[in-house]
C-alpha positions, 0 to 999 in steps of 0.5 A, a space after each residue: 304203523 305205516 311203516 310196517 305196512 310198507 314193509 309187508 306190501 314190499 314183501 308181498 311184491 317180493 313173493 309175487 315176483 318169486 313165485 312168477 319167476 318159478 312158474 315160468 322157469 322151475 315148473 316142468 312143462 309150464 311157461 316153455 310151450 308156445 302151443 296149447 296143443 297136445 305133443 304130435 304123435 306119429 300115427 302108425 303106418 296103415 296101408 301102403 303108399 302109391 305113386 301116380 304112374 301105378 294108378 293109371 292104365 287102361 281099362 281093358 285093351 280090345 284086340 282087332 284080329 282081322 276080319 271082323 274078329 275081336 277080343 278083349 284083355 283085362 288089366 293084371 292078365 299076363 297078355 295085358 301086362 306083356 302088351 302095356 309093358 312093350 307099349 310103355 317102352 315106345 316113344 310117341 312124338 310129332 302129334 298132328 290134331 285132326 277131326 275124328 271123322 276124317 278116318 273110317 273107324 268102323 272099317 278099321 275096326 274090322 278090317 286092319 289088325 290093331 289094338 285099342 287101349 281104352 282109359 274109361 272116362 279119360 286120363 289127363 294127357 299130362 299124367 299120361 305122360 308119366 306112364 308113357 313117353 309122350 312128346 307133343 305141343 300144349 294143346 295135345 298136353 292139356 287135353 284128356 285122353 280116353 282111348 289109344 288106337 294103333 293099327 297096321 294098314 291091311 293094304 300097306 306095311 304102315 302103322 298108325 297111331 291115334 289118341 282120342 280126346 274125350 271131347 268125342 270130336 278130336 284125334 291126335 296122331 303120332 306121326 313119329 311112334 316107333 312101332 312097327 307092323 311086326 310089333 302090332 302083328 305080335 299084340 294081336 297074336 296074343 289074342 288068337 286063343 282068347 274068346 271072340 267078342 263082337 261089338 254092340 252099341 257104342 264100343 262095347 264088346 260081348 264075347 261069343 261064348 262064356 268066359 271063366 272067372 273066379 268067385 272068391 270068400 276073402 277075409 279081411 282086417 279092419 282099421 279102427 275109426 280111432 286110427 283114422 281120427 289120429 291120422 285127420 285131426 292135428 290134435 286128436 284131443 280136442 275132437 268131440 264124439 256124437 252118436 246119433 240113433 242109426 249108429 253113425 259116430 261123428 267126430 269134429 273138432 269144430 272145423 272139420 267132421 269125420 263121420 263113420 257108417 256102417 258099424 265102423 267100416 266106411 268113413 266120410 271126412 269133410 274139411 271146408 275149403 275157402 274158394 280162392 278164385 285161382 284156376 284149378 289144375 286137374 293133374 296137381 289135384 290128382 298128385 295132391 289127392 294120392 299124396 293125401 291118400 299115402 298120408 292118411 290110411 294109404 292104399 289097399 292093393 291095386 286101384 285105378 284113377 277115374 276122372 269122375 267130373 266136377 261136382 259143383 263150380 271149381 270143385 273136382 271130384 276125384 275117384 280111385 276104383 279098387 281091383 281084386 285080380 282082373 276085375 274091378 270091385 263094385 259094392 252090393 247095396 246098401 253095403 260100401 266098398 270098393 273105391 275111394 272118392 275125393 273132392 279137391 279144390 286147388 290141390 286141397 282135399 275138402 272131402 274124403 270117402 273110403 272103406 276102413 277095410 282091408 282085403 287079405 291077398 289070397 282068398 279062403 275059398 275060390 269057385 269056378 263061375 262062368 260068366 254068360 255070353 252071347 245073346 244072353 248079355 246082349 238081350 240083357 243090355 238091350 232090355 235094361 231100363 236105363 240102356 241109353 245111359 250105358 256107356 261101358 260093359 265089363 266084368 266085375 266083382 260084386 262085393 257083399 259081407 259074408 261071415 264074420 270078417 269075410 267078404 263075398 266076391 262074385 263075379 257079375 257082368 257090370 255097366 257104367 252109366 253116363 254120371 259115373 255110377 256103375 250097376 250090375 247087369 248080369 250075375 254068373 251062371 249059378 253052381 259053376 255050370 258052364 253053358 254049352 253051345 247053344 244054350 243060354 249064355 253059351 257059345 253059338 251053335 255050329 253045325 258039326 261040319 268036317 272041313 279040311 284043315 291046312 295040315 291035311 287034317 279034319 277041322 271040327 266046326 263046333 267050337 273045338 280044335 283038331 290037335 295034332 296026332 289025331 285028338 281034339 279038344 277044346 280052344 283052351 286045351 289047344 292053347 295049353 299045348 301051344 304055349 299056355 295061352 288059356 285062362 290066365 289065373 292069378 292069386 286074387 281070384 280072377 281069371 281071364 277068359 278061356 273058350 
């Protein structure tokens, strides 16, 4: 009996060993996978990729024509692109640091011809050097610049170039900038037929008359939350979905979270990051943010980098403002659209917010709208409830949902506040009406007084120009005849100003 038991036990052991061998080596997919995670599948491409040099550009350009005359150019317009392209080809060296108060900027603004490249809340010089040819010391390269002012002295043939720090105290003069007086005169000449602007408040400019823009109805496509889930989670198969009564969906794998709002059109992604006690580098965070967006949804059209400041200690907030044509997009509450926001710590993204909508390149419908100018805008600014917090005034496009899969982009005057938020100050004149001189939103009413022009003809002082051959027309028509320096439309639905 004992012998029989021994034989049975031996047989069982042998069978167990054979079964273990078969499980380990003979069954497909078993015993050869080192990780329990599902095989990684590369998600389908979504938006386009972007580079740092394409998201850094001036928020606007101010041309100083001398004798107290000014005009403003906005991104993606012909003259703006032409000037910025020429500036990018120049070299700026030999930076000397000094207090900003050593120069009377108000006097230079009204007296000397020049231009300002204004970068809103600022750009780190290290990043700006990827766009412009800069060569400076450590202090300069570690600073943040919000303005470049280039001007030609009116009393001598000399060009001065200053870079302004965001501390509002320091300026850096480039004493070895390869710019000539002829360069500055050429840049300023591009503003000759543009609408005249006047300065109000702290470095804000208001057009003397209305400026033309476009109201557009634009179709859009949409990515699904499931697509973003595949981009943001290593193993989407282990995520759980939670829905609340408001319709918000939440995907989580226990560590990361993806919140889907606005009926699947907006996402907020969180991935907690542990503090490591190392110094943060803003430029490296910007590179990391751009790379993260490239790999997690991509870009929808033109965006501008916005330095949003610190959210809390050691955590940096970066924002990329979306443009449609020449104007930035701001959403109409409670609609969420128009920018991507990220929080980073030492190059690691901890929060990521963006829209899942992508605008079509060509609008389905376009209508001319005139943004008011003159006293109407100035009065609205002066009576704005948060006037003391306003740091910038600019034209923008107010985004709101229209019909199914369509969005309305309506031109408005917008303001930026101290905290970086944006708000609508004034909407465009309804119905495409252009305010006439003397009307609210129109140019100042000037008495019709004949004056002798330089060519022997009669000049009119009611906002029109005397044209060759005895005819007359408005400034925009005259600009057309002199080479096309009029309203500069593009397919994205906005335009520069024309008088």
